[in-house]
Every structure is written in structure tokens, then in C-alpha cells.
C-alpha positions in Angstrom: 87.4 71.2 124.3 87.1 67.4 124.1 90.4 65.5 123.9 89.1 63.7 120.8 88.2 67.0 119.2 91.6 68.4 120.1 93.6 65.6 118.7 91.7 65.6 115.4 91.8 69.3 115.1 95.6 69.5 115.4 96.4 66.3 113.5 98.1 65.0 116.6 98.9 61.5 117.8 97.4 60.6 121.2 100.1 58.4 122.6 98.1 57.1 125.7 94.5 56.4 126.8 93.9 59.2 129.3 91.3 59.3 132.1 90.4 62.9 131.5 88.2 63.8 128.6 88.6 67.5 128.0 90.7 70.7 128.6 89.4 74.2 129.3 92.5 76.4 128.8 95.6 76.6 126.5 99.0 77.9 127.2 102.7 77.5 126.5 103.7 79.3 129.6 104.2 76.9 132.5 103.5 79.6 135.0 100.0 80.0 133.6 99.2 76.3 133.8 96.3 75.3 136.2 93.8 72.5 136.6 92.4 71.7 133.2 95.1 73.4 131.1 96.4 72.1 127.8 100.1 72.7 127.9 102.3 73.2 124.8 105.7 72.1 125.9 108.0 74.3 123.8 110.5 73.5 126.7 110.3 69.9 127.6 112.1 70.8 130.9 108.9 72.5 132.0 106.6 69.4 131.6 107.1 68.1 135.1 106.0 71.4 136.6 103.1 71.7 134.3 101.8 68.2 135.3 102.3 69.1 138.9 100.2 72.3 138.5 97.2 70.4 137.0 97.7 70.2 133.3 95.1 67.9 131.7 97.0 67.6 128.4 100.6 68.0 127.3 101.5 68.6 123.7 105.0 68.0 122.4 106.9 67.8 119.1 108.8 64.7 120.2 108.1 61.6 122.2 108.6 62.1 125.9 108.2 60.0 129.1 104.6 59.9 130.3 104.7 61.2 133.8 100.9 60.8 134.5 98.9 58.2 132.6 95.6 59.9 133.6 96.2 63.0 131.5 96.5 63.2 127.7 99.9 63.1 126.0 99.7 64.3 122.4 102.5 64.5 119.8 102.3 67.0 116.8 104.6 67.8 114.0 104.4 71.6 114.3 103.4 73.6 117.4 102.6 76.7 115.4 100.3 75.0 113.0 98.5 73.2 115.9 98.0 76.5 117.8 96.6 78.1 114.6 94.2 75.3 114.0 92.8 75.7 117.6 92.6 79.5 117.1 90.7 79.1 113.8 88.3 76.6 115.4 87.6 78.8 118.4 87.1 82.0 116.3 85.3 80.8 113.1 82.1 82.7 114.1 84.0 85.6 115.8 84.6 89.0 114.1 88.2 89.6 113.1 89.2 93.1 112.2 91.7 93.8 109.5 93.8 96.9 109.8 97.1 98.2 108.4 100.4 98.0 110.4 100.1 101.6 111.7 96.5 101.0 113.1 97.8 97.8 114.7 100.6 99.8 116.3 98.2 102.3 117.6 95.8 99.6 118.9 98.8 98.1 120.9 99.9 101.5 122.1 96.5 102.9 123.2 94.7 99.9 124.6 94.5 99.2 128.3 91.7 96.6 127.8 92.5 92.8 128.1 89.7 92.1 125.6 91.8 93.8 122.9 94.1 91.3 121.1 96.5 92.6 118.4 97.8 89.4 116.8 101.5 89.7 116.8 103.0 86.6 118.4 102.1 83.2 119.7 100.9 84.6 123.1 98.3 86.7 121.3 96.9 83.6 119.7 96.6 81.9 123.0 94.7 85.0 124.4 92.4 84.8 121.4 91.7 81.1 122.1 91.1 81.5 125.8 89.0 84.7 126.0 85.3 84.6 125.3 84.7 88.3 125.1 87.3 89.9 122.8 88.2 92.2 120.0 90.7 90.5 117.6 92.8 92.7 115.3 95.4 91.7 112.6 97.4 93.3 109.7 98.2 89.8 108.3 96.6 89.4 104.9 97.5 85.8 104.8 95.7 85.1 108.0 92.4 86.7 107.2 92.0 84.5 104.0 91.1 81.7 106.5 88.1 83.5 107.8 84.8 84.7 106.4 83.9 87.1 109.3 86.5 89.8 108.5 85.7 93.4 109.1 87.4 96.8 108.6 87.5 99.7 110.9 85.7 102.8 109.6 87.4 106.2 109.4 85.7 108.7 111.8 85.3 112.4 112.0 87.2 113.5 115.1 88.6 116.6 116.6 92.3 116.2 115.7 94.7 119.0 114.8 98.4 119.0 113.9 100.8 120.4 116.6 104.3 120.3 115.1 106.0 117.4 113.3 105.7 114.8 116.1 102.5 115.7 118.0 98.8 116.3 117.5 96.0 117.7 119.6 93.0 115.5 120.2 89.9 117.0 121.9 92.2 119.8 123.4 94.8 117.2 124.6 98.3 117.1 123.1 99.3 113.5 122.3 102.4 111.9 120.8 100.9 111.3 117.4 102.5 112.4 114.1 99.6 113.9 112.1 100.6 111.7 109.2 98.8 108.9 111.1 95.5 110.9 111.5 93.4 108.5 109.3 94.5 105.4 111.3 94.1 107.2 114.6 90.6 108.2 113.7 89.7 104.5 113.0 91.2 103.2 116.2 89.9 105.9 118.6 86.5 105.9 117.0 86.2 102.1 117.5 87.5 102.2 121.0 85.1 104.9 122.1 82.1 103.3 120.4 82.8 100.0 122.1 83.8 101.4 125.5 87.3 100.0 125.3 89.7 101.1 128.0 92.5 103.2 126.6 95.0 105.9 127.3 96.1 109.0 125.4 99.5 108.9 127.1 101.3 106.7 124.6 104.5 106.6 122.5 104.9 105.0 119.2 108.0 103.0 118.1 107.6 104.3 114.6 108.3 108.0 113.6 110.0 108.5 116.9 112.0 111.7 117.5 115.4 111.5 119.1 116.9 114.9 119.9 120.7 115.1 119.8 123.5 117.6 120.1 126.2 118.4 117.6 128.2 115.4 118.8 125.2 113.1 118.4 124.6 112.7 122.1 121.1 112.5 123.5 119.4 115.6 124.9 116.0 116.2 126.2 113.0 116.6 123.9 113.0 119.9 122.1 116.4 121.0 123.4 118.2 120.8 120.0 117.6 121.6 116.4 119.1 118.2 115.4 116.5 115.4 115.4 116.8 111.7 114.3 113.5 110.2 113.3 113.7 106.5 114.0 111.6 103.4 113.5 110.6 103.9 109.8 110.5 100.9 107.4 110.8 100.7 103.6 107.2 99.7 103.1 103.9 100.9 101.6 103.5 103.5 104.3 106.9 105.2 103.9 105.9 107.3 101.0 103.3 109.1 103.0 105.7 109.5 105.9 108.4 111.1 103.6 106.0 113.4 101.9 104.7 114.5 105.4 108.3 115.1 106.5 109.2 117.1 103.3 106.1 119.2 103.6 106.8 120.1 107.2 110.6 120.7 107.0 110.9 122.8 103.8 113.4 125.2 105.3 115.4 122.5 107.2 118.3 120.3 106.1 116.9 116.8 106.0 118.9 113.6 105.4 117.7 110.2 104.5 119.8 107.5 106.3 120.0 103.8 105.7 122.5 101.2 106.9 125.1 102.2 104.2 124.7 105.9 104.8 125.1 106.2 108.5 128.4 108.2 108.0 126.1 111.1 106.9 125.2 111.5 110.6 128.6 113.3 111.1 127.4 116.0 108.6 125.3 119.1 109.5 121.6 118.5 109.5 118.3 119.3 111.1 116.4 116.1 110.5 118.0 112.6 109.9 115.3 110.1 108.8 116.5 106.5 109.7 115.0 103.9 107.3 115.4 100.2 108.2 118.3 100.9 110.5 118.8 101.9 114.1 120.4 105.1 115.6 123.1 104.7 118.1 123.8 107.9 120.1 127.2 108.9 121.1 128.1 108.4 124.8 128.6 111.3 127.0 132.0 111.1 128.5 132.8 112.4 131.9 135.3 115.2 131.8 138.7 114.7 133.4 140.1 117.1 136.1 142.2 119.1 133.5 139.7 118.7 130.5 138.2 122.0 129.1 
């Protein structure tokens, strides 16, 4: 990207007259800086190293000393806005796939392909800027309003069967997928297979995650207790489907709904404790003394 284009795009102030005329790579990680990089100096202490490694442009939110007059020094008011403007410019003609948060979670869990970018933090936006061949996914409704080339994943017919509360069987392989997410899984796996995207069926999800515990709330191995904490659930639009799924599959069990104010219920008898918007802290296993029973 030409320096003149970059400055105009991000609404920056070019505070010197550089010899170089363009940059070919964008990053905020000083370890990734190489010849031709544009470095976003979130940490001004990294600037000297970035210049030494070959940065062609340094972007800051404050005025700093110019260490090399031949490269471009650009000041902006807001790093995140500047990065988004570059992302938008580089991807105006590229397909962006809008998915719900469960599908995005599955995409991140299954993918082993560097072309897959699930927009979640600043580093993901840099990947989307720097890669030419890519598949961009987001669950951010505000973001997709800036693009005309937004697509949705289609639900596919797949061989998926329920195997208990926390697992499913896909093409004769047992996977760590609560069957309540079957619709999202069919969309993701269908897209991955159609586009030859590298992925693995050996994954764990941070949501609807089973934690088996004993009667003292101490951790035990998977399946070795009839007391299970279901963690990672949020009070959002997906929760109703998850709760209905749990109720339907635990009709003869004692099930508790736990939030931050009701954690004391974990001391009561239960089979399933559903943690909503709060974390579970298991009890520690204490070593027995010489004269303990």
C-alpha cells in the first residue's frame, strides 16, 4: 500500500517526508516486523526494535522521536479505528461470512487452516489484512453493516447422531459436540469440507463444557461421577435452546440453575448444575495426614 493512500485511509498525520513510498505488511507485534512492515506501536518501547528489523512505517497515537528519517512516521487518534479502516479497504471485494456465536466458536475449535480467520480480536484483523487467500467469519452484526459482500453459511444434511448429553457421533466418529449445536455444526463442517479447509474432529468447546465432580465438589475424570457441572453458558439468545435441551435430556435427574448469586446451591445434592454467566471453582483435594481417616 502506498504511504499516501495509507495516510489518507486512516486519517493520519504524516509527520516527516519519508524516502520509502509503500508498505507491504501490517502488524502490532514487534516480533513479526520485517522489511517493508507497517508497525502499529501500541508499545512505544518496541519502536526501536521495529525500526531495526526493517519497518517501513511506524504508526503511533502520540508524537515520538523520529529514529529513521527515511521511513514513514504517522500519528493517528485511534489505533483500532485505523486498523479497521485498513481492514475494510483490503476486503471491500472479499466475501465475509456472517455466523452466530456458536458457529464462530466451532470454526475456531475445528480449523487447522491458516486461511480461516474468525474475527475476534485485533490480531485477527491483521491476519485478514495481510492474507490474500482467506475465509473471513464474524458474528458481529455491527461490523457486517460496513460491507456489501456478506454471505451466510448454509445448513447441510450430514450424518450426525446424538450420543449422550455432551457428545455426538459424526460419520461413525464420536466427537465432543452437544447435539444442541447440530445446526451450527452442519453449517461449519459442510463449508469446511466443500472448500477443502483443514480441520480436526478432536476438539473441545468452551461452552456447554462438562466438569465431573465428587460429592465434595472435587474434580474427577470424565464419566466417573453422577454430579456434573455444565460451564461456559451465557445469558444470551442461545441459552433458551440449551436449557430446553438439558431439560429434555435430564428428566429424571436433579438439575440446578446457578448464577453468581446462587453458587451456594452447589453444596446441595444435584446431578447437573448449569452455570450461567459465572465460573465454577472446584474444591481442592487435600492430602491426608498420617492419622487422618
